[in-house]
VMD Tcl script that builds the backbone (N, CA, C; Angstrom):
set m [mol new atoms 153]
animate dup $m
set s [atomselect $m all]
$s set {name element resname resid chain x y z} {
  {N N MET 1 A 87.209 70.795 127.054}
  {CA C MET 1 A 87.889 72.065 127.507}
  {C C MET 1 A 88.838 71.658 127.755}
  {N N GLU 2 A 88.734 70.935 128.935}
  {CA C GLU 2 A 90.041 70.619 129.498}
  {C C GLU 2 A 91.285 69.917 128.582}
  {N N GLU 3 A 90.981 68.891 128.166}
  {CA C GLU 3 A 91.714 67.792 127.500}
  {C C GLU 3 A 92.029 68.453 126.375}
  {N N VAL 4 A 91.777 70.070 125.865}
  {CA C VAL 4 A 92.544 70.372 125.235}
  {C C VAL 4 A 93.357 71.174 125.500}
  {N N ILE 5 A 93.013 71.845 126.475}
  {CA C ILE 5 A 94.724 72.754 127.325}
  {C C ILE 5 A 95.262 71.631 127.271}
  {N N GLN 6 A 94.818 71.018 128.243}
  {CA C GLN 6 A 96.134 69.295 128.945}
  {C C GLN 6 A 96.861 69.056 127.109}
  {N N GLN 7 A 96.361 68.673 125.819}
  {CA C GLN 7 A 97.217 68.515 125.177}
  {C C GLN 7 A 98.350 69.752 124.157}
  {N N PHE 8 A 97.718 70.858 124.415}
  {CA C PHE 8 A 98.618 71.975 124.089}
  {C C PHE 8 A 99.283 72.635 125.428}
  {N N LEU 9 A 98.930 72.370 126.429}
  {CA C LEU 9 A 100.331 72.965 127.632}
  {C C LEU 9 A 101.370 72.405 127.621}
  {N N PRO 10 A 101.809 71.018 126.704}
  {CA C PRO 10 A 103.253 70.893 126.305}
  {C C PRO 10 A 103.995 71.616 125.338}
  {N N LEU 11 A 103.085 71.627 124.033}
  {CA C LEU 11 A 103.908 72.345 123.218}
  {C C LEU 11 A 104.214 73.788 123.831}
  {N N ILE 12 A 103.297 75.100 124.433}
  {CA C ILE 12 A 103.998 75.562 125.577}
  {C C ILE 12 A 104.783 75.378 125.767}
  {N N ILE 13 A 104.778 74.491 126.669}
  {CA C ILE 13 A 106.236 74.849 128.224}
  {C C ILE 13 A 107.559 74.480 127.051}
  {N N ILE 14 A 107.176 73.391 125.956}
  {CA C ILE 14 A 108.036 73.125 125.110}
  {C C ILE 14 A 108.884 74.726 124.013}
  {N N SER 15 A 107.577 75.351 124.065}
  {CA C SER 15 A 108.208 76.373 123.175}
  {C C SER 15 A 108.763 77.775 123.995}
  {N N ILE 16 A 108.299 77.624 125.347}
  {CA C ILE 16 A 108.800 79.108 126.071}
  {C C ILE 16 A 110.919 79.387 125.637}
  {N N PRO 17 A 111.253 77.798 126.131}
  {CA C PRO 17 A 112.518 77.948 125.808}
  {C C PRO 17 A 113.095 78.456 124.283}
  {N N ILE 18 A 112.398 77.567 123.123}
  {CA C ILE 18 A 112.880 77.860 121.741}
  {C C ILE 18 A 112.645 79.759 121.695}
  {N N MET 19 A 112.083 80.213 122.628}
  {CA C MET 19 A 111.699 81.476 122.822}
  {C C MET 19 A 112.961 82.473 122.759}
  {N N PHE 20 A 113.069 81.944 123.771}
  {CA C PHE 20 A 114.586 83.167 124.195}
  {C C PHE 20 A 115.550 82.961 123.464}
  {N N ILE 21 A 115.793 81.867 122.870}
  {CA C ILE 21 A 116.915 81.510 122.217}
  {C C ILE 21 A 116.995 81.869 120.868}
  {N N CYS 22 A 115.356 82.294 120.223}
  {CA C CYS 22 A 115.028 82.863 118.887}
  {C C CYS 22 A 115.210 84.682 119.025}
  {N N ARG 23 A 114.896 84.656 120.478}
  {CA C ARG 23 A 115.303 86.451 120.525}
  {C C ARG 23 A 116.862 86.520 120.517}
  {N N SER 24 A 117.589 85.504 121.466}
  {CA C SER 24 A 118.807 86.050 121.410}
  {C C SER 24 A 119.486 85.462 119.864}
  {N N ILE 25 A 119.122 85.350 119.430}
  {CA C ILE 25 A 119.740 85.038 117.870}
  {C C ILE 25 A 119.223 86.421 117.234}
  {N N ALA 26 A 117.939 86.820 117.378}
  {CA C ALA 26 A 117.109 88.205 116.568}
  {C C ALA 26 A 118.720 88.893 117.029}
  {N N ILE 27 A 118.980 89.204 118.536}
  {CA C ILE 27 A 119.364 90.751 119.074}
  {C C ILE 27 A 120.873 90.234 119.022}
  {N N GLU 28 A 122.029 88.973 118.333}
  {CA C GLU 28 A 122.946 89.432 117.426}
  {C C GLU 28 A 122.874 89.626 116.284}
  {N N LYS 29 A 121.788 88.985 115.779}
  {CA C LYS 29 A 121.980 89.399 114.549}
  {C C LYS 29 A 121.398 90.790 113.585}
  {N N GLY 30 A 120.722 91.503 114.525}
  {CA C GLY 30 A 120.250 92.736 114.555}
  {C C GLY 30 A 119.353 92.502 113.529}
  {N N LYS 31 A 117.806 91.453 114.220}
  {CA C LYS 31 A 116.710 91.310 113.567}
  {C C LYS 31 A 116.193 92.142 114.557}
  {N N ASN 32 A 114.382 92.674 113.700}
  {CA C ASN 32 A 112.987 92.085 114.836}
  {C C ASN 32 A 113.341 91.683 115.525}
  {N N VAL 33 A 113.309 91.881 116.977}
  {CA C VAL 33 A 113.540 91.282 118.238}
  {C C VAL 33 A 111.677 91.069 118.630}
  {N N THR 34 A 110.989 92.073 118.329}
  {CA C THR 34 A 109.986 91.758 118.892}
  {C C THR 34 A 109.469 90.121 117.588}
  {N N LEU 35 A 109.584 90.535 116.944}
  {CA C LEU 35 A 108.910 89.319 115.406}
  {C C LEU 35 A 109.201 88.333 115.682}
  {N N TRP 36 A 111.185 88.528 116.121}
  {CA C TRP 36 A 110.978 86.777 116.000}
  {C C TRP 36 A 110.894 86.320 117.530}
  {N N THR 37 A 110.618 87.215 118.615}
  {CA C THR 37 A 110.376 85.987 119.756}
  {C C THR 37 A 109.262 86.145 119.392}
  {N N ILE 38 A 107.865 86.310 118.891}
  {CA C ILE 38 A 106.985 85.520 118.856}
  {C C ILE 38 A 106.479 84.447 117.948}
  {N N LEU 39 A 107.085 84.844 117.104}
  {CA C LEU 39 A 107.331 83.397 115.954}
  {C C LEU 39 A 107.919 81.955 117.112}
  {N N GLY 40 A 108.974 82.946 117.841}
  {CA C GLY 40 A 109.592 81.536 118.526}
  {C C GLY 40 A 108.411 80.905 119.604}
  {N N LEU 41 A 107.769 81.630 120.130}
  {CA C LEU 41 A 106.471 81.028 121.152}
  {C C LEU 41 A 105.419 80.372 120.759}
  {N N ILE 42 A 105.132 80.368 118.790}
  {CA C ILE 42 A 104.379 80.021 117.975}
  {C C ILE 42 A 104.476 78.573 118.326}
  {N N PRO 43 A 103.622 77.472 118.395}
  {CA C PRO 43 A 104.239 75.950 118.331}
  {C C PRO 43 A 103.995 75.318 116.722}
  {N N GLY 44 A 104.991 75.111 116.385}
  {CA C GLY 44 A 105.022 74.414 114.733}
  {C C GLY 44 A 105.878 75.273 114.058}
  {N N ILE 45 A 105.814 76.526 113.975}
  {CA C ILE 45 A 106.631 77.411 113.397}
  {C C ILE 45 A 108.033 78.133 113.765}
  {N N ASN 46 A 107.652 77.343 115.361}
  {CA C ASN 46 A 108.982 77.590 115.667}
  {C C ASN 46 A 110.175 77.087 115.493}
  {N N ILE 47 A 110.639 75.638 115.385}
  {CA C ILE 47 A 111.479 75.620 114.998}
  {C C ILE 47 A 112.164 75.748 113.638}
  {N N TYR 48 A 111.014 76.044 112.119}
  {CA C TYR 48 A 111.497 76.702 111.661}
  {C C TYR 48 A 111.973 78.368 111.866}
  {N N SER 49 A 112.001 78.572 112.372}
  {CA C SER 49 A 112.299 80.035 113.042}
  {C C SER 49 A 113.573 80.320 112.941}
  {N N LEU 50 A 114.066 79.135 113.439}
  {CA C LEU 50 A 115.023 78.607 114.654}
  {C C LEU 50 A 116.527 78.435 112.872}
  {N N LEU 51 A 115.786 78.141 112.324}
  {CA C LEU 51 A 116.391 77.802 110.808}
  {C C LEU 51 A 117.322 78.506 109.975}
}
mol reanalyze $m
mol bondsrecalc $m
mol representation Tube
mol addrep $m
């Protein structure tokens, strides 16, 4: 179980800055901030939400 957490932790650490970037872009564009903040936090989906 600890190995799974250790493997998932770097993805979360990388996702946190992407979450803030998605949030600021959503504010600038007038989109749903909560939705885009959550999408920016999910590993794998967060890269596509920036496109």
